[in-house]
Residue, then its C-alpha position, 0 to 999 in steps of 0.5 A: m500500500k502507498l504511504i498515502g497518509a504520510a504524503l497527504l499529511f505532508q501536503g496538508l502541512i505545507a498548504w497550511i503553512f503557506r495558506k496566508a501568502p501562498h508561494i507559486g513555486v510551492a503550488w506548482a510543486l504540489a500540482l506537478y506531484q499530483i499529476m505525476a502520482a496519478t500517471i505513475d499509478w496508472m502506469m504501474w497498474i498496467a505494468l503489473a496487471d499480469d502479476g495480480i497486484f491489482s486483482t482484488g476489487m478493493a485494490q482496483f477501486t482504491t487505485a482508480s480513485s487515487v488516479v482520479l483524485h490525484y489528477a483532479l487535485g493537480i488540475l485544480l491547483i493549476i487552474a488556481i495558479r493560472r487564475h492567480g497569475a492572471s489577477a496579479 
């Protein structure tokens, strides 16, 4: 299982620290992490499909959910960054 709790805790901590004056570089790093994490998840799902790693319903559900959520968070962060840049 991924260390999803630790990764989300760290990202939440960073977001909380920078909540009053967010740094665009930090936002870009978090956005790119989300996009890369989603991409790695589905690539590993395809690469390891024959090994039975994701053969259970729970594994398939959590992996698919993870991919969708990572992409959604990454895209939402990019939208927010671009809106911030347009208003600045």
